[in-house]
C-alpha positions in Angstrom: -40.5 256.3 -74.0 -40.5 255.1 -77.6 -42.4 252.4 -79.5 -41.9 251.5 -83.2 -44.2 249.9 -85.7 -43.0 248.5 -89.0 -45.1 250.1 -91.8 -46.8 248.5 -94.8 -44.9 248.9 -98.0 -47.5 251.2 -99.4 -48.0 253.9 -96.8 -48.2 257.7 -96.8 -48.1 259.2 -93.3 -49.2 262.7 -94.3 -52.1 261.4 -96.4 -53.2 258.9 -93.7 -53.4 261.8 -91.3 -54.8 264.6 -93.4 -57.1 262.9 -96.0 -59.8 262.8 -93.4 -60.5 265.9 -91.3 -60.4 264.1 -87.9 -56.9 265.4 -87.4 -58.4 268.9 -86.9 -60.6 267.7 -84.0 -59.3 267.4 -80.4 -57.6 265.6 -78.9 -55.8 265.1 -82.2 -53.3 267.8 -83.1 -50.9 268.1 -86.1 -47.9 270.4 -86.5 -47.8 272.9 -89.3 -46.3 270.7 -92.0 -48.4 267.7 -90.8 -45.3 265.6 -90.2 -46.3 264.9 -86.5 -49.6 263.7 -85.2 -50.2 264.3 -81.5 -52.8 263.1 -79.2 -53.5 262.9 -75.4 -54.8 259.4 -74.6 -56.1 257.7 -71.5 -54.9 254.1 -71.2 -57.0 251.4 -69.6 -54.7 251.5 -66.5 -55.8 255.1 -65.9 -52.4 256.5 -67.0 -52.7 259.5 -69.4 -50.0 259.9 -72.1 -49.2 262.4 -74.8 -48.4 260.6 -78.0 -46.1 262.0 -80.7 -46.5 260.0 -83.9 -44.1 260.4 -86.8 -42.7 258.4 -89.7 -39.1 257.5 -90.0 -38.6 255.8 -93.4 -40.3 252.4 -93.1 -41.0 252.8 -89.4 -43.7 254.5 -87.4 -42.3 256.1 -84.3 -44.5 256.7 -81.2 -43.1 258.7 -78.4 -44.9 259.3 -75.1 -44.3 262.8 -73.8 -42.8 263.6 -70.4 -40.8 261.2 -68.2 -43.5 258.5 -67.9 -42.5 254.9 -68.0 -45.0 252.5 -69.5 -45.4 248.9 -68.6 -45.2 246.3 -71.3 -49.0 246.0 -71.3 -49.4 249.8 -71.6 -46.9 250.0 -74.5 -48.8 247.2 -76.3 -52.0 249.2 -75.8 -50.5 252.3 -77.3 -49.3 250.3 -80.3 -52.7 248.7 -80.8 -54.4 252.1 -80.6 -52.1 253.8 -83.1 -52.3 250.7 -85.4 -56.1 251.1 -85.4 -56.0 254.9 -85.9 -53.8 254.7 -89.0 -55.4 251.4 -90.3 -52.0 249.7 -90.6 -53.6 246.2 -90.7 -56.1 247.1 -93.5 -55.4 245.5 -96.9 -55.8 248.0 -99.7 -54.4 245.8 -102.5 -57.8 245.2 -104.1 -58.6 248.9 -104.0 -55.3 249.8 -105.5 -55.8 247.3 -108.3 -59.1 249.0 -109.2 -57.5 252.4 -109.0 -54.7 251.3 -111.4 -57.3 250.4 -114.0 -59.0 253.9 -113.7 -57.0 256.7 -115.3 -58.5 259.3 -112.9 -57.6 257.3 -109.8 -54.0 256.1 -110.6 -52.5 258.8 -108.4 -54.1 257.1 -105.4 -51.8 254.2 -106.0 -48.8 256.4 -106.9 -49.2 258.3 -103.7 -50.1 255.4 -101.5 -53.4 257.0 -100.4 -56.5 255.3 -99.1 -56.1 255.3 -95.3 -58.4 257.7 -93.5 -57.6 258.7 -89.9 -60.0 257.4 -87.2 -60.2 257.6 -83.4 -58.9 254.8 -81.1 -62.4 254.2 -79.8 -65.7 253.6 -81.6 -67.4 255.8 -79.0 -65.3 258.8 -80.0 -65.9 258.2 -83.7 -69.7 258.0 -83.2 -69.7 261.1 -81.1 -67.6 263.1 -83.6 -69.8 261.9 -86.5 -72.9 263.0 -84.8 -71.2 266.4 -84.3 -70.9 266.7 -88.1 -74.6 266.2 -88.9 -76.7 269.2 -89.9 -74.0 271.8 -89.2 -70.9 273.5 -90.5 -67.4 272.2 -90.1 -66.5 275.1 -87.9 -69.3 274.2 -85.5 -68.1 270.6 -85.5 -64.7 271.8 -84.4 -66.2 274.0 -81.7 -68.5 271.3 -80.4 -65.7 268.8 -80.2 -63.3 271.3 -78.5 -65.9 272.1 -75.9 -66.8 268.5 -75.3 -63.1 267.6 -74.8 -62.2 270.6 -72.7 -65.2 270.3 -70.4 -65.4 266.6 -69.9 -61.9 265.1 -70.8 -59.1 264.4 -68.3 -56.3 266.9 -68.2 -52.9 265.7 -69.3 -51.1 267.4 -66.5 -51.6 270.2 -64.0 -49.7 272.6 -66.3 -51.3 271.4 -69.5 -54.3 272.7 -71.4 -54.5 269.4 -73.3 -57.3 266.8 -72.5 -58.3 263.3 -73.3 -61.4 262.5 -75.2 -64.1 262.0 -72.6 -65.2 258.5 -71.6 -68.9 257.6 -71.5 -68.7 257.7 -67.7 -67.6 261.3 -67.8 -70.6 262.3 -69.9 -73.0 260.7 -67.3 -71.5 262.9 -64.5 -73.3 265.8 -66.2 -76.8 266.0 -67.5 -78.4 266.8 -70.9 -78.9 270.5 -69.9 -75.1 270.9 -69.3 -74.4 269.2 -72.7 -76.9 271.5 -74.4 -76.1 274.8 -72.7 -72.5 274.6 -71.6 -71.0 272.5 -74.4 -73.6 273.8 -76.9 -74.5 270.5 -78.5 -78.2 271.5 -79.0 -80.5 268.6 -79.9 -77.4 266.3 -80.1 -77.3 266.4 -76.3 -80.0 263.8 -76.0 -78.1 261.5 -78.5 -74.8 261.8 -76.8 -76.2 261.3 -73.3 -78.2 258.3 -74.4 -75.3 256.8 -76.2 -73.1 257.1 -73.1 -75.9 255.7 -70.9 -76.5 252.7 -73.1 -72.7 251.9 -73.2 -72.4 252.1 -69.4 -75.5 250.0 -68.9 -74.2 247.3 -71.3 -76.9 247.8 -73.9 -74.4 248.7 -76.5 -71.1 246.8 -77.1 -69.4 249.0 -79.5 -66.1 247.0 -79.6 -67.9 244.1 -81.2 -68.4 246.3 -84.2 -64.6 246.2 -84.9 -64.8 242.5 -85.6 -64.2 242.1 -89.4 -65.9 238.8 -89.3 -69.2 240.4 -88.3 -71.5 240.6 -91.4 -72.0 244.1 -92.6 -75.8 243.8 -92.3 -75.4 243.0 -88.6 -73.1 246.0 -88.1 -75.7 248.2 -89.9 -78.5 246.9 -87.8 -76.7 247.6 -84.5 -75.6 251.1 -85.6 -79.2 252.0 -86.6 -80.3 251.3 -83.1 -78.2 254.3 -81.9 -80.2 257.5 -81.8 -78.7 260.2 -84.0 -77.3 257.7 -86.5 -79.2 258.4 -89.8 -78.1 257.3 -93.3 -75.3 259.9 -93.6 -73.8 259.2 -90.1 -74.2 255.4 -90.8 -72.0 255.6 -93.9 -69.4 257.6 -92.1 -69.2 255.3 -89.1 -69.1 252.3 -91.4 -66.1 253.9 -93.2 -64.4 254.5 -89.9 -64.9 250.8 -89.2 -63.2 249.9 -92.5 -66.4 249.1 -94.4 -66.6 251.2 -97.5 -69.7 250.0 -99.4 -72.1 252.8 -98.3 -72.1 256.3 -99.8 -72.5 259.4 -97.6 -75.3 261.1 -99.5 -75.2 264.5 -97.8 -75.1 268.1 -99.2 -71.4 267.9 -100.0 -71.9 264.6 -101.9 -74.8 266.0 -103.8 -72.9 269.2 -104.7 -69.9 267.2 -105.9 -71.7 264.7 -108.1 -74.3 267.1 -109.6 -71.6 269.4 -110.8 -69.2 266.7 -112.0 -71.7 264.2 -113.5 -75.1 265.9 -114.0 -74.3 269.3 -115.4 -75.4 271.1 -112.2 -78.8 269.3 -112.0 -79.5 267.1 -109.0 -80.8 263.7 -110.2 -83.3 261.5 -108.3 -82.0 259.8 -105.1 -82.2 256.4 -106.7 -79.7 257.6 -109.4 -77.4 259.0 -106.8 -77.2 255.7 -105.0 -76.1 254.0 -108.3 -73.0 256.2 -108.6 -69.7 254.4 -107.9 -71.6 251.1 -108.1 -68.7 249.6 -110.1 -66.4 250.1 -107.1 -68.3 247.5 -105.1 -67.0 247.3 -101.5 -64.9 250.4 -102.1 -67.7 252.8 -103.1 -67.0 255.2 -100.3 -63.3 255.5 -101.1 -64.0 256.0 -104.8 -66.2 258.9 -103.9 -63.9 260.3 -101.3 -60.9 260.5 -103.7 -62.9 261.5 -106.7 -61.9 265.0 -107.9 
């Protein structure tokens, strides 16, 4: 079955998929030339589909693998999720205008960059972000792969592809299983508590996707989640389409000290002032700064 989405005039499929490393984390998959993005996705009806996402000129094509037929509501859900993942409704005109005025950022406009891949659910994005803290990228990939393969739903009996686990699936195990079998270490407590608070109605993560919610309110709610420190906060805000916080981690420090401070790390207060002129787009200015 096939769905189609008309694309914004300024859109770069390959950049939208690969400019953020989420495409390397299951259940996302990309083919060798990054022209196809795949993902196993559980729909709200319980149906599990394999999505093949490609660009055909000015149209985004979404094919569901196998011989499954989707209802109209299921097709609309697929379109909504893909639209969210690739940020097709985000308006980048103000960012592009600022990039056009900066000689070092003009290629962002020329190449229609700016969109950074995200997951279809906030739960998945928070979990994956926690998996990136205080570790290496290879360990992030390993933790995500274990988490998906141990707790996700299998696409089909013959398949080795799985969905991203729902919070309910996490609660069917315990913290020891998350620690020992999935090898999450201290993150086990964070992930289990996150799933528990979602299932108990303590956290309503979907409300965070509302663009009308003031950023300070979003920040307050995210800070209530165990495991979300300053770095994770900035990443999750970016994934929500809010780019006014900088991810001051080791990679950030390494980049800016070498580019702007002759190899010497300045005080934290000075780091926070970098990219200040980019206002609400500080994160994107850093992300695409070479």
